[in-house]
C-alpha positions as CSV (number, residue, x, y, z in Angstrom):
1,X,-162.4,335.2,19.4
2,X,-160.7,335.0,16.1
3,X,-158.1,332.4,17.1
4,X,-160.9,329.9,17.9
5,X,-162.7,330.7,14.7
6,X,-159.6,329.7,12.7
7,X,-159.4,326.4,14.4
8,X,-161.9,324.7,12.1
9,X,-160.1,325.8,8.9
10,X,-156.6,324.8,10.2
11,X,-157.6,321.7,12.1
12,X,-157.2,319.2,9.3
13,X,-153.8,320.5,8.3
14,X,-152.6,320.5,12.0
15,X,-153.8,316.9,12.4
16,X,-152.0,315.9,9.1
17,X,-148.7,317.5,10.2
18,X,-149.1,315.9,13.7
19,X,-149.5,312.5,12.1
20,X,-146.5,313.2,9.7
21,X,-144.3,314.3,12.7
22,X,-145.5,311.4,14.8
23,X,-144.8,308.9,12.0
24,X,-141.4,310.4,11.4
25,X,-140.5,310.3,15.1
26,X,-141.9,306.8,15.3
27,X,-139.8,305.5,12.4
28,X,-136.6,307.4,13.4
29,X,-136.8,306.6,17.1
30,X,-138.7,303.3,17.1
31,X,-137.1,301.6,14.1
32,X,-133.7,303.4,14.1
33,X,-132.6,304.1,17.6
34,X,-134.6,301.7,19.7
35,X,-133.0,298.5,18.3
36,X,-129.6,300.0,19.0
37,X,-130.5,300.9,22.6
38,X,-132.1,297.5,23.1
39,X,-129.1,295.7,21.7
40,X,-126.8,297.8,24.0
41,X,-129.0,296.9,27.0
42,X,-129.0,293.2,26.1
43,X,-125.2,293.3,25.6
44,X,-124.7,295.0,28.9
45,X,-127.0,292.4,30.6
46,X,-125.0,289.6,29.0
47,X,-121.8,291.2,30.1
48,X,-123.0,291.5,33.7
49,X,-124.2,287.9,33.7
50,X,-120.8,286.8,32.3
51,X,-119.0,288.9,34.9
52,X,-121.1,287.4,37.7
53,X,-120.5,283.8,36.4
54,X,-116.8,284.6,36.2
55,X,-116.8,286.0,39.7
56,X,-118.7,282.9,41.0
57,X,-116.1,280.6,39.2
58,X,-113.3,282.6,40.7
59,X,-114.8,282.4,44.2
60,X,-115.2,278.6,43.8
61,X,-111.6,278.3,42.6
62,X,-110.5,280.5,45.5
63,X,-112.5,278.3,48.0
64,X,-110.9,275.2,46.4
65,X,-107.5,276.7,46.6
66,X,-108.1,277.7,50.3
67,X,-109.2,274.2,51.1
68,X,-106.1,272.7,49.4
69,X,-103.9,275.2,51.3
70,X,-105.6,274.2,54.6
71,X,-104.9,270.5,53.8
72,X,-101.3,271.3,52.9
73,X,-100.8,273.4,56.0
74,X,-102.3,270.7,58.2
75,X,-100.0,268.1,56.6
76,X,-96.9,270.3,57.0
77,X,-97.9,271.1,60.6
78,X,-98.1,267.3,61.3
79,X,-94.7,266.7,59.6
80,X,-93.2,269.5,61.6
81,X,-94.6,268.0,64.8
82,X,-93.1,264.7,63.8
83,X,-89.7,266.3,63.2
84,X,-89.9,268.1,66.5
85,X,-90.9,264.8,68.3
86,X,-88.0,263.0,66.6
87,X,-85.6,265.8,67.5
88,X,-86.7,265.7,71.1
89,X,-86.3,261.9,71.2
90,X,-82.8,262.2,69.6
91,X,-81.9,264.9,72.1
92,X,-83.1,262.8,75.0
93,X,-81.0,259.8,73.8
94,X,-78.0,262.0,73.3
95,X,-78.5,263.6,76.7
96,X,-79.0,260.2,78.3
97,X,-75.8,258.9,76.7
98,X,-73.8,262.0,77.8
99,X,-75.2,261.6,81.3
100,X,-74.2,258.0,81.4
101,X,-70.6,258.9,80.3
102,X,-70.5,261.8,82.9
103,X,-71.9,259.5,85.6
104,X,-69.3,256.8,84.8
105,X,-66.6,259.5,84.9
106,X,-68.0,260.8,88.2
107,X,-68.2,257.3,89.6
108,X,-64.6,256.6,88.6
109,X,-63.4,259.9,90.1
110,X,-65.4,259.2,93.3
111,X,-63.8,255.7,93.5
112,X,-60.4,257.1,93.1
113,X,-61.1,259.8,95.7
114,X,-62.4,257.2,98.1
115,X,-59.3,255.2,97.6
116,X,-57.1,258.2,98.2
117,X,-59.1,259.1,101.3
118,X,-58.8,255.5,102.5
119,X,-55.0,255.6,102.0
120,X,-54.8,258.9,103.7
121,X,-56.9,257.7,106.6
122,X,-54.7,254.6,107.0
123,X,-51.6,256.7,106.8
124,X,-53.1,259.1,109.3
125,X,-54.0,256.2,111.6
126,X,-50.5,254.9,111.2
127,X,-49.1,258.3,112.1
128,X,-51.5,258.6,115.0
129,X,-50.4,255.2,116.3
130,X,-46.8,256.2,116.0
131,X,-47.4,259.5,117.8
132,X,-49.6,257.8,120.4
133,X,-46.9,255.1,120.9
134,X,-44.2,257.9,121.3
135,X,-46.6,259.8,123.6
136,X,-47.3,256.6,125.7
137,X,-43.5,255.9,126.0
138,X,-42.9,259.5,127.0
139,X,-45.8,259.5,129.5
140,X,-44.7,256.2,131.1
141,X,-41.1,257.3,131.3
142,X,-42.1,260.6,133.0
143,X,-44.7,259.2,135.3
144,X,-43.3,255.9,136.2
145,X,-39.7,256.5,135.3
146,X,-39.7,253.2,133.3
147,X,-38.4,252.9,129.9
148,X,-40.8,251.0,127.6
149,X,-39.6,249.6,124.3
150,X,-41.1,251.1,121.1
151,X,-42.6,247.7,119.9
152,X,-44.4,247.2,123.2
153,X,-45.8,250.7,123.2
154,X,-47.0,250.3,119.7
155,X,-48.7,246.9,120.6
156,X,-50.4,248.5,123.6
157,X,-51.7,251.4,121.4
158,X,-52.9,249.0,118.7
159,X,-54.8,247.0,121.3
160,X,-56.5,250.1,122.8
161,X,-57.4,251.4,119.4
162,X,-58.8,248.0,118.3
163,X,-60.9,247.4,121.4
164,X,-61.8,250.9,122.2
Protein backbone atom coordinates (compact mmCIF):
# COMPACT_ATOMS: atom_id res chain seq x y z
CA UNK A 1 0.00 0.00 0.00
CA UNK A 2 1.35 3.29 -0.98
CA UNK A 3 -0.17 5.22 1.93
CA UNK A 4 1.72 3.09 4.44
CA UNK A 5 4.93 3.46 2.54
CA UNK A 6 4.72 7.25 2.80
CA UNK A 7 4.28 7.05 6.56
CA UNK A 8 8.00 6.80 7.24
CA UNK A 9 8.86 9.87 5.20
CA UNK A 10 6.08 12.08 6.63
CA UNK A 11 6.19 10.71 10.19
CA UNK A 12 8.70 13.20 11.53
CA UNK A 13 6.90 16.22 10.04
CA UNK A 14 3.53 15.00 11.41
CA UNK A 15 5.01 14.53 14.89
CA UNK A 16 6.53 18.03 14.66
CA UNK A 17 3.25 19.64 13.68
CA UNK A 18 1.43 17.58 16.32
CA UNK A 19 3.78 18.94 18.98
CA UNK A 20 3.45 22.50 17.61
CA UNK A 21 -0.38 22.29 17.62
CA UNK A 22 -0.42 20.66 21.05
CA UNK A 23 1.94 23.32 22.42
CA UNK A 24 -0.12 26.06 20.86
CA UNK A 25 -3.35 24.61 22.28
CA UNK A 26 -1.65 24.11 25.67
CA UNK A 27 -0.45 27.68 25.89
CA UNK A 28 -3.66 29.23 24.55
CA UNK A 29 -6.06 27.09 26.59
CA UNK A 30 -3.90 26.24 29.58
CA UNK A 31 -2.32 29.60 30.18
CA UNK A 32 -4.89 31.90 28.57
CA UNK A 33 -8.36 30.49 29.18
CA UNK A 34 -7.90 28.17 32.15
CA UNK A 35 -7.00 30.92 34.67
CA UNK A 36 -10.06 32.91 33.59
CA UNK A 37 -12.32 29.87 34.00
CA UNK A 38 -10.69 29.01 37.34
CA UNK A 39 -11.11 32.56 38.63
CA UNK A 40 -14.75 32.56 37.49
CA UNK A 41 -15.37 29.25 39.31
CA UNK A 42 -13.62 30.54 42.42
CA UNK A 43 -15.62 33.78 42.28
CA UNK A 44 -18.84 31.80 41.90
CA UNK A 45 -17.92 29.52 44.83
CA UNK A 46 -17.14 32.61 46.93
CA UNK A 47 -20.47 34.19 45.91
CA UNK A 48 -22.37 31.01 46.83
CA UNK A 49 -20.58 30.82 50.20
CA UNK A 50 -21.35 34.50 50.85
CA UNK A 51 -25.01 33.97 49.88
CA UNK A 52 -25.26 30.96 52.19
CA UNK A 53 -23.67 32.95 55.03
CA UNK A 54 -26.10 35.84 54.39
CA UNK A 55 -29.03 33.40 54.33
CA UNK A 56 -27.88 31.85 57.60
CA UNK A 57 -27.54 35.32 59.17
CA UNK A 58 -31.01 36.27 57.87
CA UNK A 59 -32.47 33.04 59.29
CA UNK A 60 -30.82 33.72 62.65
CA UNK A 61 -32.17 37.29 62.59
CA UNK A 62 -35.62 36.02 61.66
CA UNK A 63 -35.50 33.48 64.50
CA UNK A 64 -34.47 36.20 66.94
CA UNK A 65 -37.23 38.49 65.63
CA UNK A 66 -39.77 35.68 65.94
CA UNK A 67 -38.69 35.00 69.52
CA UNK A 68 -38.93 38.71 70.35
CA UNK A 69 -42.38 38.79 68.74
CA UNK A 70 -43.47 35.78 70.81
CA UNK A 71 -42.26 37.46 74.00
CA UNK A 72 -44.04 40.70 73.05
CA UNK A 73 -47.23 38.82 72.15
CA UNK A 74 -47.15 36.92 75.44
CA UNK A 75 -46.63 40.16 77.38
CA UNK A 76 -49.46 41.89 75.48
CA UNK A 77 -51.71 38.86 76.04
CA UNK A 78 -50.97 39.01 79.78
CA UNK A 79 -51.69 42.76 79.82
CA UNK A 80 -54.96 42.20 77.96
CA UNK A 81 -55.96 39.50 80.44
CA UNK A 82 -55.19 41.90 83.29
CA UNK A 83 -57.30 44.63 81.65
CA UNK A 84 -60.14 42.15 81.12
CA UNK A 85 -59.93 41.00 84.75
CA UNK A 86 -59.94 44.63 85.94
CA UNK A 87 -62.92 45.42 83.70
CA UNK A 88 -64.77 42.40 85.06
CA UNK A 89 -64.03 43.48 88.63
CA UNK A 90 -65.14 47.06 87.89
CA UNK A 91 -68.30 45.78 86.21
CA UNK A 92 -69.01 43.51 89.18
CA UNK A 93 -68.57 46.44 91.59
CA UNK A 94 -70.76 48.66 89.43
CA UNK A 95 -73.40 45.96 89.13
CA UNK A 96 -73.26 45.32 92.86
CA UNK A 97 -73.73 49.04 93.59
CA UNK A 98 -76.61 49.28 91.11
CA UNK A 99 -78.20 46.18 92.66
CA UNK A 100 -77.83 47.69 96.13
CA UNK A 101 -79.54 50.89 94.97
CA UNK A 102 -82.28 48.91 93.22
CA UNK A 103 -82.70 46.67 96.27
CA UNK A 104 -83.04 49.71 98.55
CA UNK A 105 -85.59 51.21 96.18
CA UNK A 106 -87.51 47.91 96.05
CA UNK A 107 -87.40 47.64 99.85
CA UNK A 108 -88.67 51.20 100.16
CA UNK A 109 -91.45 50.55 97.65
CA UNK A 110 -92.30 47.29 99.41
CA UNK A 111 -92.47 49.03 102.80
CA UNK A 112 -94.72 51.74 101.36
CA UNK A 113 -96.93 49.08 99.74
CA UNK A 114 -97.14 47.12 103.00
CA UNK A 115 -98.11 50.33 104.82
CA UNK A 116 -100.83 51.02 102.23
CA UNK A 117 -102.02 47.43 102.47
CA UNK A 118 -102.09 47.68 106.27
CA UNK A 119 -104.04 50.94 106.09
CA UNK A 120 -106.42 49.44 103.54
CA UNK A 121 -106.85 46.31 105.70
CA UNK A 122 -107.59 48.44 108.78
CA UNK A 123 -110.03 50.55 106.77
CA UNK A 124 -111.63 47.39 105.40
CA UNK A 125 -111.89 45.93 108.89
CA UNK A 126 -113.43 49.18 110.08
CA UNK A 127 -115.93 49.04 107.25
CA UNK A 128 -116.58 45.35 107.91
CA UNK A 129 -117.20 46.15 111.58
CA UNK A 130 -119.56 48.96 110.59
CA UNK A 131 -121.40 46.73 108.11
CA UNK A 132 -121.46 43.85 110.61
CA UNK A 133 -122.80 46.20 113.32
CA UNK A 134 -125.50 47.47 110.94
CA UNK A 135 -126.30 43.90 109.91
CA UNK A 136 -126.44 42.78 113.57
CA UNK A 137 -128.79 45.66 114.42
CA UNK A 138 -130.98 44.82 111.46
CA UNK A 139 -131.00 41.07 112.25
CA UNK A 140 -131.83 41.66 115.93
CA UNK A 141 -134.58 44.10 115.07
CA UNK A 142 -136.09 41.70 112.53
CA UNK A 143 -135.77 38.55 114.59
CA UNK A 144 -136.35 39.81 118.07
CA UNK A 145 -138.10 43.02 117.27
CA UNK A 146 -135.72 44.86 119.65
CA UNK A 147 -133.92 48.00 118.79
CA UNK A 148 -130.19 47.82 119.65
CA UNK A 149 -128.15 51.04 119.87
CA UNK A 150 -125.32 51.40 117.34
CA UNK A 151 -122.59 51.63 120.02
CA UNK A 152 -123.75 48.39 121.66
CA UNK A 153 -123.88 46.58 118.26
CA UNK A 154 -120.36 47.80 117.43
CA UNK A 155 -119.03 46.66 120.84
CA UNK A 156 -120.60 43.21 120.33
CA UNK A 157 -119.07 42.92 116.81
CA UNK A 158 -115.64 43.99 118.13
CA UNK A 159 -115.81 41.42 120.91
CA UNK A 160 -116.74 38.60 118.49
CA UNK A 161 -114.00 39.61 116.02
CA UNK A 162 -111.40 39.91 118.81
CA UNK A 163 -112.19 36.52 120.42
CA UNK A 164 -113.20 34.60 117.36
